[in-house]
Legacy VTK file of the C-alpha trace (Angstrom):
# vtk DataFile Version 3.0
C-alpha trace
ASCII
DATASET POLYDATA
POINTS 420 float
-18.229 -6.574 0.327
-15.985 -4.647 2.746
-12.787 -6.502 3.625
-12.781 -5.460 7.369
-9.477 -5.408 7.798
-6.211 -3.460 7.853
-5.669 -0.730 5.100
-3.159 -1.949 1.999
-1.080 -0.296 -0.111
1.452 -0.895 -3.268
4.461 0.783 -2.988
6.497 -0.319 -5.620
6.864 -2.550 -9.013
8.815 -4.009 -11.821
8.214 -5.347 -14.934
10.700 -7.187 -17.198
10.126 -7.000 -21.358
8.123 -9.629 -22.191
9.345 -11.622 -25.214
8.835 -14.747 -27.100
11.909 -16.111 -25.806
14.651 -14.926 -23.490
17.548 -18.116 -23.536
20.251 -15.490 -22.238
18.134 -16.292 -18.586
15.939 -18.761 -16.476
13.054 -17.924 -14.793
14.754 -16.934 -11.336
17.012 -14.399 -12.899
13.893 -12.813 -14.745
11.865 -12.455 -11.576
15.108 -11.386 -10.031
15.064 -8.447 -12.596
11.825 -7.294 -12.066
11.841 -7.635 -8.048
15.745 -5.844 -7.914
13.895 -2.694 -9.948
10.841 -2.973 -7.519
13.056 -2.479 -4.397
15.487 -0.328 -5.833
13.154 2.015 -6.453
12.116 2.494 -3.196
15.279 1.855 -1.891
14.107 -0.972 0.399
16.632 -4.498 1.010
15.756 -7.819 1.619
14.926 -7.213 5.483
12.192 -4.924 4.637
10.107 -7.799 3.008
7.993 -9.980 5.433
6.892 -12.436 3.078
5.996 -13.514 -0.387
3.310 -14.983 -3.000
4.495 -16.810 -5.739
2.649 -16.603 -8.930
2.554 -18.931 -12.448
0.069 -21.022 -14.222
1.660 -24.353 -15.260
4.660 -26.579 -14.226
4.599 -28.202 -17.397
6.171 -24.728 -19.663
8.364 -24.309 -16.288
9.372 -27.938 -16.744
9.935 -27.397 -12.935
7.649 -28.294 -9.952
8.177 -26.049 -7.059
9.934 -22.990 -9.020
8.014 -20.350 -6.752
10.359 -22.027 -3.751
13.587 -21.560 -6.653
12.593 -18.414 -6.787
12.333 -17.610 -2.690
15.842 -18.610 -2.273
17.191 -16.701 -5.520
15.578 -13.618 -4.495
17.624 -14.386 -1.052
13.996 -14.590 1.066
14.257 -17.376 2.449
12.936 -19.057 4.982
10.036 -16.403 5.530
6.519 -17.208 4.510
5.547 -17.842 0.905
2.715 -19.705 -0.814
2.315 -20.403 -4.389
-1.535 -19.301 -6.161
-2.338 -20.585 -9.272
-6.092 -20.147 -10.963
-5.175 -20.225 -14.978
-4.961 -16.726 -16.454
-6.279 -14.843 -13.496
-3.414 -16.383 -11.821
-1.050 -13.061 -11.436
-4.572 -11.646 -10.329
-5.035 -13.999 -7.307
-1.768 -13.636 -6.122
-2.093 -10.381 -5.692
-5.280 -10.330 -3.770
-3.484 -13.215 -1.932
-0.987 -10.847 -1.187
-3.051 -7.946 -0.677
-4.748 -10.543 2.298
-1.847 -11.134 4.216
-1.336 -7.298 5.191
-4.612 -6.708 5.448
-4.790 -9.499 7.908
-2.053 -8.381 9.418
0.430 -11.305 9.314
2.717 -8.955 6.872
3.472 -5.638 6.958
5.277 -5.892 3.929
4.361 -8.539 0.760
6.480 -9.241 -1.970
4.103 -10.355 -4.893
5.969 -11.942 -8.141
5.184 -13.464 -11.244
6.217 -15.131 -14.063
6.037 -17.657 -17.057
8.197 -19.669 -19.329
6.170 -20.440 -22.534
8.945 -20.197 -25.186
10.085 -24.056 -23.759
7.474 -25.290 -25.980
6.079 -24.756 -29.376
3.257 -22.675 -30.327
1.198 -25.515 -30.336
2.124 -27.420 -27.627
1.449 -24.631 -25.858
-1.939 -24.472 -26.796
-2.241 -28.375 -25.514
-0.541 -27.358 -22.440
-3.088 -24.314 -21.770
-6.402 -26.547 -22.901
-5.519 -28.455 -19.731
-7.296 -26.030 -18.109
-10.650 -27.351 -18.982
-12.408 -30.417 -18.454
-9.852 -33.037 -19.382
-12.683 -35.521 -19.160
-15.223 -33.700 -21.469
-13.550 -30.812 -23.664
-9.925 -31.827 -23.810
-9.976 -35.032 -25.012
-12.222 -33.813 -28.403
-10.189 -31.236 -28.920
-10.830 -28.376 -27.158
-8.642 -25.258 -27.523
-9.258 -21.977 -26.096
-8.962 -19.806 -28.858
-12.018 -22.123 -30.432
-13.771 -21.742 -26.977
-13.673 -17.932 -27.546
-14.694 -18.473 -31.232
-17.647 -19.759 -30.209
-18.824 -17.054 -27.442
-17.593 -14.427 -29.865
-19.995 -15.875 -32.518
-22.233 -15.756 -30.179
-21.928 -12.391 -29.020
-22.313 -11.756 -32.857
-25.592 -12.977 -33.342
-26.921 -11.727 -29.997
-25.706 -8.274 -30.020
-24.521 -7.613 -33.572
-21.270 -6.988 -32.876
-18.689 -7.265 -36.146
-15.922 -8.112 -36.560
-14.352 -5.088 -37.569
-15.144 -4.175 -33.935
-13.213 -6.749 -32.505
-10.595 -5.880 -34.934
-10.727 -2.013 -33.419
-9.984 -3.840 -30.479
-6.441 -5.044 -31.656
-5.280 -1.788 -33.679
-5.944 0.483 -30.443
-4.394 -1.983 -28.045
-1.072 -2.552 -30.455
-0.418 1.048 -30.995
-0.716 1.242 -27.319
2.132 -0.682 -27.093
4.228 1.484 -29.546
4.814 3.907 -26.431
5.168 0.812 -23.953
9.082 -0.295 -23.907
8.878 -3.488 -21.834
5.833 -4.635 -24.659
6.506 -7.953 -26.694
4.053 -6.740 -30.228
3.898 -2.661 -30.707
2.255 -2.511 -34.123
0.623 0.767 -36.161
-2.237 -2.252 -37.831
-4.936 -1.489 -39.335
-8.437 -3.306 -39.009
-7.553 -4.384 -42.814
-4.181 -6.316 -41.190
-5.929 -7.549 -38.299
-8.856 -9.328 -40.893
-6.005 -10.121 -43.117
-3.883 -12.109 -41.172
-4.232 -15.969 -41.207
-7.417 -17.662 -39.235
-7.039 -19.184 -36.396
-11.103 -19.685 -35.432
-13.546 -17.716 -37.344
-13.780 -14.658 -35.637
-10.532 -14.823 -34.648
-7.457 -14.312 -36.706
-4.158 -14.063 -35.713
-4.023 -10.395 -34.247
-7.276 -10.884 -32.028
-4.974 -13.406 -30.299
-2.285 -13.065 -27.370
1.217 -14.300 -28.017
2.745 -16.693 -25.894
5.422 -15.005 -23.579
8.522 -15.087 -21.220
8.217 -12.777 -18.696
8.013 -11.544 -15.038
6.424 -8.774 -12.591
7.078 -7.967 -9.097
4.443 -6.234 -6.851
5.099 -5.034 -2.967
3.055 -4.180 -1.219
2.717 -2.835 2.527
0.410 -1.811 5.599
0.091 1.981 5.870
2.097 2.673 8.429
4.972 0.739 6.680
4.117 2.125 3.220
4.250 6.198 3.755
7.798 5.144 5.519
8.410 3.437 2.429
7.388 6.336 -0.414
5.412 9.417 -0.025
3.359 8.135 -3.101
2.025 5.115 -2.171
-1.121 3.512 -3.854
-4.313 2.379 -1.997
-5.625 -1.175 -2.994
-9.228 0.112 -2.280
-10.866 -3.260 -3.106
-10.702 -6.793 -4.377
-13.373 -8.948 -5.676
-13.758 -12.133 -6.887
-16.527 -14.343 -9.342
-16.078 -17.875 -10.497
-18.206 -20.052 -12.545
-18.307 -23.560 -13.940
-15.474 -25.357 -15.870
-17.760 -26.197 -18.975
-19.269 -23.352 -20.276
-22.519 -26.111 -21.212
-23.064 -26.028 -17.252
-24.097 -22.526 -16.516
-27.304 -21.648 -15.998
-29.532 -19.228 -17.267
-30.287 -16.309 -14.794
-31.115 -12.596 -14.137
-27.856 -10.382 -14.383
-26.542 -9.047 -11.081
-27.605 -5.563 -11.808
-25.113 -2.428 -11.100
-26.743 0.686 -8.857
-26.965 2.107 -12.591
-28.647 -0.508 -14.172
-32.621 -1.881 -13.616
-33.703 -4.986 -15.064
-35.708 -3.858 -17.745
-32.245 -3.179 -19.630
-32.152 -6.750 -20.142
-35.928 -8.208 -20.143
-35.256 -10.201 -23.109
-31.662 -11.391 -22.525
-30.506 -14.712 -22.348
-27.946 -14.596 -19.697
-25.093 -15.275 -19.106
-25.195 -17.509 -22.423
-22.154 -17.940 -23.788
-21.837 -14.573 -24.669
-20.936 -12.971 -21.618
-18.810 -14.083 -18.278
-21.166 -13.844 -15.144
-17.734 -14.324 -13.132
-17.021 -11.060 -14.363
-19.612 -9.209 -13.340
-19.561 -10.841 -9.758
-16.171 -9.758 -9.068
-17.069 -6.517 -10.560
-20.082 -5.945 -8.633
-17.966 -6.761 -5.213
-15.198 -4.708 -6.279
-17.337 -1.850 -6.487
-19.478 -2.368 -3.569
-16.465 -2.239 -1.658
-14.813 0.754 -2.925
-18.790 2.683 -3.440
-18.712 2.414 -6.778
-22.307 3.489 -8.204
-21.419 4.336 -11.772
-17.986 2.701 -13.203
-18.005 5.089 -16.591
-17.984 8.010 -14.106
-16.085 6.979 -10.965
-13.176 5.330 -12.974
-10.209 7.114 -14.503
-8.725 4.120 -16.608
-8.634 0.034 -16.768
-6.506 -2.779 -16.829
-8.268 -5.736 -18.227
-7.528 -9.244 -19.534
-7.700 -9.158 -23.152
-6.556 -12.657 -24.242
-8.920 -12.162 -27.030
-9.985 -8.849 -28.982
-13.255 -10.334 -28.521
-13.115 -10.876 -24.227
-12.131 -7.548 -24.471
-15.978 -6.714 -26.023
-17.566 -8.845 -23.401
-15.395 -7.842 -20.794
-16.306 -3.626 -21.104
-20.101 -5.156 -20.775
-19.349 -7.598 -17.468
-17.395 -4.526 -15.882
-20.592 -2.410 -16.279
-18.181 0.222 -18.790
-21.497 0.141 -20.800
-24.571 -1.791 -21.001
-24.559 -5.621 -22.079
-24.677 -5.483 -25.540
-23.274 -2.015 -26.285
-19.281 -3.520 -26.707
-19.040 -3.154 -30.089
-20.784 0.375 -30.314
-17.980 1.289 -27.034
-15.370 0.641 -29.142
-16.983 2.359 -32.306
-16.880 5.627 -30.316
-13.546 5.370 -29.321
-14.502 5.462 -25.505
-11.869 3.169 -24.920
-8.730 4.448 -26.970
-5.608 6.422 -24.691
-7.923 10.039 -25.030
-11.194 8.430 -25.108
-14.116 8.087 -22.205
-11.848 5.496 -19.917
-8.949 4.353 -21.290
-8.415 0.552 -21.572
-5.854 -1.409 -21.857
-3.139 1.620 -22.259
0.114 -0.525 -21.548
-1.133 -2.678 -24.987
-3.253 -5.483 -22.616
-2.361 -8.706 -23.130
-2.496 -8.868 -26.941
0.270 -6.621 -27.447
2.482 -6.884 -23.883
2.328 -10.278 -24.029
0.833 -13.031 -21.769
3.045 -15.097 -19.736
0.561 -16.233 -17.712
1.856 -15.790 -13.791
2.754 -12.453 -14.750
0.408 -10.631 -16.694
-2.333 -9.646 -13.594
1.191 -8.229 -11.939
2.038 -6.780 -14.772
-1.479 -5.105 -14.749
-0.571 -3.630 -11.029
2.227 -2.113 -11.752
1.490 -0.605 -14.924
-1.535 0.371 -12.924
0.395 1.451 -10.160
2.904 3.826 -12.733
-0.423 5.827 -14.075
-2.112 6.069 -10.591
1.199 7.765 -9.395
1.502 9.811 -12.478
5.215 8.659 -12.796
4.861 6.618 -16.510
7.009 9.255 -17.902
9.683 8.056 -15.741
9.753 4.340 -16.535
8.653 4.209 -20.059
10.829 6.919 -20.857
7.627 8.435 -22.802
4.265 10.323 -21.157
2.121 9.558 -24.090
0.268 6.982 -22.354
-0.048 8.817 -19.249
-3.727 9.322 -18.283
-4.750 12.619 -17.412
-4.720 13.129 -13.704
-5.880 9.535 -12.390
-7.298 9.027 -9.657
-8.951 5.857 -9.374
-8.429 2.465 -11.645
-9.024 -1.437 -12.341
-7.256 -4.500 -12.800
-8.785 -7.497 -14.345
-7.651 -11.106 -14.531
-9.882 -13.812 -15.647
-9.485 -17.521 -16.183
-10.633 -20.391 -18.530
-13.788 -19.183 -20.089
-15.115 -17.323 -17.400
-13.837 -19.451 -14.493
-12.183 -17.217 -12.110
-12.313 -13.742 -12.189
-10.930 -10.640 -10.560
-11.307 -7.081 -10.344
-9.036 -4.688 -8.060
-9.537 -1.329 -7.386
-6.621 0.959 -6.631
-6.923 5.017 -5.883
-4.659 7.595 -5.823
-3.820 8.546 -2.203
-1.616 12.376 -3.867
LINES 1 421
420 0 1 2 3 4 5 6 7 8 9 10 11 12 13 14 15 16 17 18 19 20 21 22 23 24 25 26 27 28 29 30 31 32 33 34 35 36 37 38 39 40 41 42 43 44 45 46 47 48 49 50 51 52 53 54 55 56 57 58 59 60 61 62 63 64 65 66 67 68 69 70 71 72 73 74 75 76 77 78 79 80 81 82 83 84 85 86 87 88 89 90 91 92 93 94 95 96 97 98 99 100 101 102 103 104 105 106 107 108 109 110 111 112 113 114 115 116 117 118 119 120 121 122 123 124 125 126 127 128 129 130 131 132 133 134 135 136 137 138 139 140 141 142 143 144 145 146 147 148 149 150 151 152 153 154 155 156 157 158 159 160 161 162 163 164 165 166 167 168 169 170 171 172 173 174 175 176 177 178 179 180 181 182 183 184 185 186 187 188 189 190 191 192 193 194 195 196 197 198 199 200 201 202 203 204 205 206 207 208 209 210 211 212 213 214 215 216 217 218 219 220 221 222 223 224 225 226 227 228 229 230 231 232 233 234 235 236 237 238 239 240 241 242 243 244 245 246 247 248 249 250 251 252 253 254 255 256 257 258 259 260 261 262 263 264 265 266 267 268 269 270 271 272 273 274 275 276 277 278 279 280 281 282 283 284 285 286 287 288 289 290 291 292 293 294 295 296 297 298 299 300 301 302 303 304 305 306 307 308 309 310 311 312 313 314 315 316 317 318 319 320 321 322 323 324 325 326 327 328 329 330 331 332 333 334 335 336 337 338 339 340 341 342 343 344 345 346 347 348 349 350 351 352 353 354 355 356 357 358 359 360 361 362 363 364 365 366 367 368 369 370 371 372 373 374 375 376 377 378 379 380 381 382 383 384 385 386 387 388 389 390 391 392 393 394 395 396 397 398 399 400 401 402 403 404 405 406 407 408 409 410 411 412 413 414 415 416 417 418 419
């Protein structure tokens, strides 16, 4: 699906260091640090910004209603237009796409998309309770439904259906935590082994503590612009080529079985015996990817993408998402990580930043963080911003960022392209 509007570019971005807690600053200052970094990197002033989109997940964590307008005021952007976007774990991805739509429609020529979350006001148990409110509170939540439990169930089904192993899950954690050793913004850089992951405390079988992302404080900002404005601002903007979004039912048990939405490089016989989506796959993820690929003219993702930043709140969901995005066929996600294809020097690096597992997951900021890291990759300026070029993918031309909410209830996929 092609958007039919104006071309939209990302021209700058900023991220704070994600951390377990940052009591020295509140959410407004945290966003301002990322905003100032993005603005200063391309020498913009407040007069250059037409409006904004605010991204944060939970008023519960923030202990503040209408926090977005407080950020808008703190940044000096009032009375310019703004809106808040919320969609669970996909909040940042949805906000980024909303900013895209503001530019594509012609309403704005420049838009600041800012995301933030302060999760440190509560302990992990209470935080998981807050996150569980993003399930069906009439059905799932009252019986103790926490998200790690849902994902553990899905992981077990993936293992049963396709032969995926706990060692393959652990390899995702090893990869992403090692990548984060070279990312100064990451919360949890670690040099770990498969044994370390499997021997860390069990949370919900088969997921151990090192298979699960951490709660985090953080902020991220993406600056978007029309084509004319983008090339006035910088000689190296990055084109937002296409966007895709998918949805599904809140409850896993309500999802009907059907045929796999095929990508151009797949055929029905590939999945003739597959019960889809079951609880092993994310139909919304495939729907989002299919729309984004159609908009960008992509027919073979593994050959036409150079890197991916995807939503890896759990190691199992990274493996599931390899399949949803068509990086491999359904059932081959475990094999994909075994073969090293998603490593930093592999066929298609996945989460070179460290992903949510290692960078942290301050929910409203996470999807926007992905856009910033992808922007720097496609600009080939990772060394400038990280002071280390180990994670710079070799001459990348096209990448995909992916945000995911709930058990796959909202999913976004966005294709970004280098122009130089």
